[in-house]
N, C-alpha and C positions, 0 to 999 in steps of 0.2 A: 909309535905306530909301528907294528911290525910288516913286513913285506907283504902285499895281497890285502891288506886291510884298509877301509874307506872310512872317512870321517863325513857326516852330513851335517850341514848347517841348516836350521831351519828357522824362519822369522814369520811371525804372524800375528794375528790379533786373536788368536783363540789357540788353547792347547791341542796338540794331535799327540796320538800314541807312538811313541820313538819306534816302536816296531815297523810302522809303516813309512819310516822315512825313505828305506831304500826302495822299496815298492813305487812310491810316489815318484823318486827322483827318476828311476829308471823308465818310468813310464813317460815323465817329461821329456827326458833325452830321446827317446824312441819317437816321440812326437815331432820332434822338431828336425828340420834339415841339418843335416851334419855340415860344419863349416871347413870343409875340405877343398874347396876351390873358390873362386873370385864369384861365379854366377850362385853357388851355393851359398855363399856368405849374404848375397842379396836377398836369397829366398829366405834363408834364417832369419835376416833382420825384418823383412816384410811381415813374418808370421808373428813376430813381437809388438807390433803396432795394432792388431786387431784384439780389441777386447770383448768377450761375449759373457753375458749373463743371462738369467731366466728370460728377461724381457728387452734386452737391448744387445745390439752388436755396434760398437764404436770404433773409432781410429782415433788411437794416440797421436797428436802431431810430430812430437819429438821427446827424445830422453835426453838428459834427465827431468828437465823442468816444465816440459809442456803438458798441457790436459788435452782435452778433445776441442779443435777448431772447425767450425762449420766450413769455411773456405777450404781450410787444408784437407778435410775429409773428402771432399767432391773431387778435389785436383788430384789426390794421391788414390784414391778409390780404384779406378780402372787398373792401374798398375799392381796396386796391392793384391787383387782379385783376378780381373778378367787376364791379365798377361801370365797368371798362374793357372789358369782353367778354372776359375772356383766362382762362377755366377751365381750360387747360392748366396754366399757370403756378402757378394756384390748387393744383392737385393736386400739381404737382411740390414745391411748399413743403410741403403737410400730409406727402408721402411722406418728405421729409427729415427732418420733426421726429418722425415715427412710428418711424424707423430709430432714434432715439436715446432712446425711450421706455425708462424703467427703473424696472422694477414698474410703479406707475400714475402716475408722475410724469415730467413733461417737464423737461429741462435750464432753469432760469431764465437762467443765464449759462455763458458757457464752453462747451468742446468736450471731449469724450474725457474723459481723467483729470482734467481741469480743470475738468468741468462741476460747478455747484451745483444742487441740485435744490430749492432753499427757496422755491417758489412753489405755494401751495395753489390758486391759480385759473388757472393756465396749462394743466392737463387740463380744466379745466371750460370753458374758451374754447375749446380744441380741439373740443368738441362743438357750440359755436356757430359756429365756422368752418367745419366740416363740415356744419352744418344748412344754412348760406348756399350753400355748394356744392351740396348736394342739391337745394336749391329751385332753382338755376340751370340744372342739367343735367335735373332731372326725371325721377331713376331711382334710387329708394330701394332696389331690390334689389340693383343693382350697389354702391352705397355700403355696404350690409350686408355684401355678398360682401367687399369690399375690406377693410373695416375693423372688422367686428363681433368678431375677437378682441382686437383693442386696445381696443375699446369695453368688454369685458366684463372685460378685466384692470383698466382705469381704475374702473370702477364696484365691481367686487369689492374692488379694493384699499382703495377710499375706505370701502366697508360694514365691512370686517374690520379696517382700520386700517393706517397706514403711518409712514413718517418725520414727524418734527416735531409727533407727537402730532395727526396728521389721523386723525379717525375719524367714523363715524355713530354718533350716541346711539340711544337706545332710543327717542326721539322721532322718528326719522327725520331729523334735523337734522345738519349736519355741524359739528364742533367742530375747531378748529386751532389750533395754537400752542403754544409753549414761552416761558419768560422770556427776555427780551433777543433775541426773533426777530420779524422783520417778514416774514409771509408771504403780505399781500395787496398790491395794487398801491400803497397807501401804506405804502412801505416804507424811508423815511427813518430812519436811525439816526444819532445824535450820541452820540458818547463811550461806545459800546457800548448805547445805550439807546434803543429805538424812540421816535420824536417822537409817533406815533398808535399805541400799543400797542392791538391790537385783538384779544387772544388771548380766545379764545371761539368764538362762533357768528356771525361776520360777516355782515351782511344781504345783500351781493351774491354771497356765496359760496352761501349757501342757495337764493337766486333761480336762480342758475346750476345747483346741484345739481338742483333740481326740473325744469328746463328739459332737463338734459342726460339724466335718467330718461325724461321723458316722449319726447324725440325717439328715443331708442334703442328704445322701446316701439313707436314709429311705424315705424321701420326693420324691427324684427324682425316685426311683423304682415304689413308687406307682402310679407316672405320666408317666412311662416310657421314661424317659428322659436319653436314653442311651449314648449319648454323653458325659454328665456330668458323669455319672456312671463309663464310660471307663477312664475318666480323672483323678478319684479319689479312685477308689476302692482298688488300690494297697497301698495306704498310712496307712489305718489303723493298719494293721499288721507290718509295719516297725515301726510307732510310737510306739505302744505297746511295741515292742521288746526292741526298744532304752530306752523307760522310764524306764522300769523294770530293764534293765541292769545299767542304770546311776543314778537312783534315790533309788533304792531299796538296801538296806543291810541286808544280813540274820543274821547276828550277832546283828545287832543293833534292827532289826525287826520293822523299822518304815523308812518313806521316808524323804531325804534331802530336806531342804526347797528351796535352788535354787542351781545350777550348773553353774560354769562359767568356761570353759576349765577344767584343772585338779582339781580345787578348789571344794569342796562342803561344804555346809553350812549344819551342822547337828545340828542347834538350833531345839528344839523342838517347833514348831508353829502351828498354827491351820490351816495352808494353806493346809495341806496335807489330811483334811478332805474331800476335794471337789473331790479328787480321788476316795475316796468311796462313796459319795453320790449321784454324777450324774448319770443320767439315764444309761449311756454307761460307764463303769469302766474298767479301764485296769489290775485291780488287781483280784486276785482269792479270794474266799471267806475266807480263811484262813489268806491270807495278809490283806484283810480289816479288819478283826478282831483285829489282833494284832495292826494295825494303832488305831484302835478306843480303844482298851485296853490302849495304850501310851497315847492317848487324855484325856482318861477318868481319867486315874491316876495323870496327872501333868497338864492338862489345864482346865478341867471341874468345875465350880463353879455353885451355885443356880442362878448365873445371867447371864450365858454365858460362852464362852471359853475366857481364857486368851491368850494374843497374843505371850507370851513367858513363857516358864516354870521357876517357882519359883528356879529351881535347876541352873539355868543360872546366872553367876556372873553379867550379865547386866540387870537382872530383877528389875523392878521398879514397886513395889505393890501400890502405892498410886498416883493418877491422882490431882494434886494440883499444885499451884503458877501462874507465869505469864505466857504467851502463850508458851516461849521458854521450860519453865520446863514442862509444859503440853504436848506440842509436843514431848519433849523427853521422855516422859511415854507412849504416844498414842499407839504405838505398840511394846511396851516393856514389857508388863504384864498387862496392862489395859486389862478390860473384855468388849467383846462387844456381847450383847444380839443376834445380827442377825446371828451369826454363830452357834447358837443352832438349826436353822432350818435344817441346812446341817447335823448337828451332829444326829438330831433326825431321819431325812430320811435314813441315812447310818446305825444308830444303829437298826431301825425297820427292815431293810433289813436283818442284822445278826441274830438279836436274837427273831426276830418275836415276837408271844404274849408274850413272856417272857420279852420283852423289853418295853411293854406298861407303865407299873406302873412307870418306871423311867422317861420316857418322860411326863406322866400326872404330876408327881410331880414338874418337871420342870417347866411346863407349868403354873400351880396353884400356884406355887411359886412367880410368878409376882403379883398375886392379890395385896399383901400387900405393892407393890411399887408405888400404884396408888396415895397414898396420900403424897409420900416422895420428890418428885422433880418438875416434870411436873404434876399437878394435872389430873388425868384420863388418862394419858399416859405413854409411855415408853421411858426413857432416850436414850442418845446415847452411853454412856458408864458407866461403873461401876469400881471402884477400884478391883484391883487383890487380895488385901488382905481382909481378913473378916474386918468389917461385910459388905465390897463391897458397899460401899457409891456412890450413882448415881452420874455422873458428865456430862460435855458436854452438847449439845443441850437437852432441857427439854422434847422435844418430836421429835423422829427420825423415819422416815418413813421406813427404812428397820427392824428396832427393831421392831416396832408395826406389820409389815406385816410379818414377818417370826414367831411371835406369833400366829397370825391368820393363817398362814399355817400350823403351828404344831398342832394347835386344830383341823384343817381340816384333817389332817392325823390321829390324833387319832379316829376322827368320822368315816372316811372312813375304816380304818383298822377295828375297832370294829365291824361295819356293815358287811364287808366283809368276818371276820373271825367267 
């Protein structure tokens, strides 16, 4: 090469005219956010997860090996779009997913005939993503007009029962699971056996269920859908009462992770954070504070929340080894950055202005990771033990998305207060 010359490498499934390489390359460079700062790296990374075609707009869960995941799509969606002032793309992703709804369930992985619908939480995260979209566009009636049919299908499907033993019990709570099935986001399976079997009533599923019904009623009331209101308005109080009676322990001062019949799992896990962070919470302010105190003391790290307390004998602080060994640690202590979004949301609700400094320190703490694993992006997971080494995929959609959402929270909070 001579000074000033460039070489373009083009890899594809069809031939292109070499003379167009420079133009295509420059167009792509101009389209992307320059990676000249921490915040711009997050934005640049966010752009890479969104894949648009003539008929679909989808979110890739992570690079290099993940495809589209239903659960990850809805969790990452607000941060990747709304936090970047892009409601059009947000709606396009929602519409793509809605087109693939089968009964009350969204595909967890795969597409078409190869889809797997083994996610109890993806449909409930749909409500949360739609909730954030509604808050952004400020038009409840339009959202109800566009999505009420699908909302009713999902809620009715959960109430009457669907695949994988997903059903509403007489107490109003959601039960889910079958032997050897992992339906929540803690879905690692080794040798056909779930590492974290949570068959029964998982805490976050019921927090999401309550939030979904409350949000749907809010939309229905704005549109005067009295039939829907009369069918569902009796459930929130029943669910709230049952939830607090079953999951809360006054002496322990935190929530059970899941309940199956008489059995209650009191492992200290981050799933209870959603009972505090979601727009409609079943807990009072003091209960929220106690739950967050527990999470902060045993699960919070500079890189996210641990999936299990180090005080638990099953805790695994290092994520390493072959796939089976890694999967055994995946939700047994490994840290996940995406959980920080909901910790931040709940923490700011409780502590207000006094909580901003902690959330800012957590957000800016990731700046130093930009060169550690996936250059210019945020990894899927980190070790539970210090120094919290990065692992998993080198660039994960919901990790990036929730940091963008945290930044948006900080900015909005400081602007409003």
